[in-house]
C-alpha positions in Angstrom: -0.1 -25.1 5.4 -0.1 -21.8 7.5 3.4 -21.0 8.7 2.6 -17.6 10.0 1.7 -17.8 13.7 2.3 -14.5 15.6 -0.7 -13.2 17.5 -3.3 -11.2 15.8 -3.6 -7.5 16.4 -6.8 -6.2 18.1 -9.9 -7.0 16.2 -8.1 -8.9 13.4 -9.2 -12.4 14.5 -12.8 -11.3 14.3 -12.1 -9.7 10.9 -10.6 -12.9 9.6 -13.5 -15.0 10.9 -16.0 -12.7 9.2 -14.2 -12.7 5.9 -14.0 -16.5 6.0 -17.7 -16.7 6.7 -18.5 -14.6 3.7 -16.0 -16.1 1.3 -16.1 -19.6 2.8 -13.9 -22.6 2.0 -12.4 -23.0 -1.4 -14.5 -20.1 -2.8 -12.1 -19.7 -5.7 -13.5 -23.0 -7.2 -17.0 -21.4 -7.5 -18.1 -20.0 -10.9 -16.4 -16.6 -11.3 -19.6 -14.6 -11.3 -20.4 -16.1 -7.8 -16.9 -15.2 -6.6 -17.3 -11.6 -7.7 -20.7 -11.3 -6.0 -19.3 -12.6 -2.7 -16.4 -10.1 -2.9 -18.9 -7.3 -3.4 -20.7 -8.5 -0.2 -17.4 -8.7 1.7 -16.3 -5.2 0.7 -19.6 -3.7 1.7 -19.7 -5.4 5.0 -16.7 -3.5 6.5 -17.5 -0.1 5.0 -18.3 2.8 7.3 -20.5 5.7 6.1 -19.4 7.6 3.0 -17.7 10.8 4.2 -20.0 13.8 3.9 -17.3 16.2 2.8 -16.2 14.0 -0.1 -17.6 14.4 -3.6 -17.3 11.6 -6.2 -17.6 12.0 -10.0 -17.4 9.1 -12.5 -15.9 9.7 -15.9 -16.1 7.5 -19.0 -14.5 7.9 -22.4 -13.7 5.9 -25.5 -10.1 4.9 -26.4 -9.1 2.3 -29.0 -12.6 0.8 -29.1 -12.6 0.3 -25.3 -14.7 2.3 -22.8 -12.5 3.4 -20.0 -13.9 4.5 -16.6 -12.5 6.1 -13.5 -13.8 8.0 -10.5 -12.5 11.3 -9.0 -12.8 11.9 -5.3 -12.6 15.5 -4.1 -12.5 16.9 -0.6 -15.0 19.8 -0.2 -13.7 22.4 0.0 -10.8 21.5 -2.2 -7.4 21.3 -0.4 -4.6 20.2 -2.6 -3.3 20.5 -6.2 -1.7 17.0 -5.9 -3.6 13.8 -6.7 -3.3 10.1 -6.1 -3.8 7.6 -8.9 -5.1 4.5 -7.2 -5.3 1.0 -8.6 -7.5 -1.4 -6.6 -6.7 -5.0 -5.6 -8.8 -8.2 -6.2 -6.4 -10.6 -7.7 -7.1 -9.2 -11.2 -10.2 -11.3 -11.2 -12.5 -9.8 -8.5 -13.5 -6.3 -7.5 -15.0 -3.2 -9.0 -15.0 0.6 -8.4 -17.8 -0.2 -5.9 -15.6 -2.6 -3.8 -13.1 0.2 -3.1 -15.5 3.2 -3.2 -15.6 4.0 0.5 -11.9 3.2 0.9 -11.1 5.8 -1.8 -13.4 8.3 -0.1 -11.8 7.7 3.3 -8.3 8.3 1.9 -9.6 11.5 0.3 -11.3 12.5 3.5 -8.2 11.9 5.8 -5.6 13.4 3.4 -7.6 16.1 1.6 -5.9 14.8 -1.6 -7.8 14.2 -4.7 -8.0 10.5 -5.6 -8.4 9.1 -9.1 -9.5 5.5 -9.0 -9.0 3.6 -12.2 -11.4 0.9 -13.5 -10.0 -1.9 -15.7 -10.9 -5.1 -17.4 -10.7 -8.3 -15.3 -9.2 -11.7 -15.9 -9.7 -14.4 -17.1 -11.9 -12.7 -19.7 -9.1 -10.1 -20.2 -5.8 -11.5 -19.1 -2.5 -9.6 -18.9 -1.8 -7.0 -20.2 -5.4 -5.7 -20.5 -5.7 -4.3 -17.0 -2.3 -2.5 -17.2 -3.2 -1.2 -20.6 -6.4 0.2 -19.2 -4.6 1.8 -16.2 -1.9 3.3 -18.5 -4.5 4.8 -20.9 -6.5 6.3 -18.0 -3.4 7.7 -16.4 -2.3 9.4 -19.6 -5.9 10.7 -20.2 -6.0 12.1 -16.7 -2.6 13.7 -16.7 -3.2 15.2 -20.1 -6.6 16.6 -19.2 -6.0 17.9 -15.6 -7.6 21.3 -16.0 -10.8 20.0 -17.6 -11.1 17.3 -14.9 -10.7 19.8 -12.1 -7.3 18.6 -11.1 -4.5 20.9 -10.1 -0.9 21.0 -11.3 0.7 19.5 -8.1 2.5 16.2 -7.6 1.1 13.0 -9.0 1.3 9.9 -6.7 0.5 6.3 -7.4 -0.9 3.9 -5.0 -2.5 0.4 -4.9 -3.3 -2.6 -2.7 -2.4 -6.3 -3.4 -2.6 -6.9 -7.1 -3.3 -3.2 -7.5 0.2 -2.7 -6.0 1.6 -5.0 -8.6 0.0 -2.9 -11.4 1.2 0.3 -9.7 4.8 -0.9 -10.0 4.2 -2.1 -13.6 2.7 1.3 -14.5 5.7 3.1 -13.0 8.0 0.9 -15.0 6.1 1.4 -18.3 6.1 5.2 -17.8 9.8 5.2 -17.0 10.6 3.3 -20.1 8.7 5.9 -22.1 10.7 8.7 -20.5 7.7 9.9 -18.5 8.7 11.0 -15.0 5.2 12.3 -14.0 4.9 10.0 -10.9 6.5 11.6 -7.9 6.1 8.7 -5.5 4.4 5.3 -4.9 2.6 4.1 -1.8 1.9 0.3 -1.9 -0.2 -1.8 0.5 0.6 -5.5 0.7 1.7 -5.7 -3.0 2.2 -9.0 -4.8 5.3 -8.6 -7.0 6.2 -12.2 -7.9 3.4 -14.3 -9.3 5.9 -17.0 -10.5 6.2 -18.5 -7.1 2.4 -19.2 -7.0 2.1 -21.2 -10.2 2.0 -24.4 -8.2 0.6 -23.1 -4.9 2.6 -22.2 -1.8 2.0 -21.5 1.9 -1.4 -20.5 3.2 -1.8 -17.4 5.3 -4.9 -15.8 6.8 -7.2 -14.6 4.0 -4.7 -15.6 1.3 -4.5 -19.3 0.5 -2.2 -21.0 -1.9 -5.2 -22.2 -3.8 -6.5 -18.7 -4.3 -3.1 -17.4 -5.5 -2.6 -20.3 -7.9 -6.1 -19.6 -9.3 -5.5 -15.8 -9.7 -2.1 -16.5 -11.4 -3.6 -18.9 -13.9 -6.4 -16.5 -14.7 -4.2 -13.4 -15.2 -0.9 -14.7 -16.4 -1.1 -18.3 -17.7 2.0 -20.2 -18.8 5.2 -18.3 -19.4 3.4 -14.9 -19.2 3.9 -15.1 -15.4 7.6 -14.4 -16.0 7.0 -11.1 -17.7 8.6 -8.2 -15.8 5.2 -6.4 -15.5 3.7 -9.5 -13.9 6.6 -10.6 -11.6 8.8 -7.5 -11.5 10.9 -8.9 -8.6 12.4 -11.5 -11.0 14.3 -8.9 -13.0 14.5 -6.1 -10.4 14.4 -3.6 -13.3 13.8 -0.7 -11.0 16.3 1.9 -11.9 14.9 5.5 -11.9 11.6 4.5 -10.4 10.0 7.0 -8.0 10.5 6.8 -4.2 8.3 4.3 -2.4 6.5 3.6 0.9 5.5 0.0 1.2 3.2 -1.3 3.9 3.5 -5.0 4.6 1.5 -7.1 7.1 3.2 -9.5 9.6 0.8 -12.3 8.9 0.9 -12.0 5.1 2.7 -14.5 2.9 3.3 -11.6 0.4 5.5 -9.9 3.0 8.7 -11.2 1.3 7.7 -9.4 -1.9 7.7 -6.1 -0.1 11.1 -6.8 1.5 12.6 -7.7 -1.9 11.2 -4.7 -3.6 12.3 -2.1 -1.0 15.8 -3.7 -0.9 16.1 -3.6 -4.7 15.0 0.1 -4.8 17.5 1.0 -2.1 20.2 -0.8 -4.1 19.3 1.3 -7.1 19.8 4.5 -4.9 16.0 5.1 -4.7 14.5 6.3 -1.4 12.3 3.6 -0.1 10.7 2.7 3.2 9.1 -0.5 4.4 6.7 -0.8 7.4 5.7 -4.2 8.6 2.5 -3.8 10.6 2.4 -6.2 13.6 -0.4 -8.6 13.9 -2.1 -7.6 10.6 -3.1 -9.8 7.7 -3.4 -9.3 4.0 -6.0 -6.7 3.1 -6.3 -5.5 6.7 -7.1 -1.9 5.6 -10.6 -3.2 5.3 -10.6 -3.7 9.1 -9.8 0.0 9.7 -13.3 0.5 11.3 -13.0 -2.4 13.7 -9.3 -2.6 14.6 -7.3 0.2 16.2 -4.1 -1.3 14.8 -5.5 -1.5 11.3 -6.8 2.0 11.5 -3.3 3.2 12.7 -1.6 1.4 9.8 -4.1 3.0 7.3 -3.5 6.4 8.8 0.3 5.9 8.5 -0.1 5.2 4.8 -2.3 8.3 4.4 0.3 10.4 6.2 2.9 9.2 3.8 0.7 10.2 0.9 0.5 13.7 2.4 4.3 13.8 2.9 4.9 12.8 -0.7 2.4 15.3 -1.9 4.4 18.1 -0.3 1.4 19.5 1.7 
């Protein structure tokens, strides 16, 4: 049942209708390869042109018998010594470096910051903690090889959308527990931070149904794994000494309560945190940035916060 009924922002109703026409009905019941193919189509449909002043390089290396991959997006000419480590969304099951390729380039183009976009193994073939292990290994590789990768010595920021926001928080927690304070700040877009409440479904919202969330949860963190603090960090609120945060929530997103809970917990730990609830937007509305003035403004606000945290 959809309990979120405020009016859509400009262009968002069309955005929702198009998304639902591409990934129609209970698409999460299709074979997983078909789901992934549909998601690739969805991502490509809303992309604008690749910015002409952005250069992208893909890097691969071997670690522990696993091939890790990531992409580096540079603004030409180079503007900043800071970089953003970005973890994409997709429910841990869908998505690729291609589904977020133009989004990464757009962030780079608007901010002038270098973006490092991590690739990772997907569930259910590789459930928790494989994706976080991959992101952690790539993060360490990148930070330890900054000069050879063409990265400066400026601040390191972490960002992610949806399930990528979940992994961004988990990565910050893992680094903190190891005494690594490399990350200066986190910028999260519609993060999901409590998967435990989706084990048996929940409330539907535009572009994020209870059936989808239950499916993603079972793929990534089956059984009691869903209670792990790096899967559902809100449950333990083990957030002391995490970096400052900017969290973008959407008014028409059932994950909004996760953002509220996270920001409140950070503030209670004495950590600077800011929550923006974007009126009339839905989950994943940054994809609508080229067809909605409101979505574009929300996207630019997040980009501005990255610049602020970068100290540029």
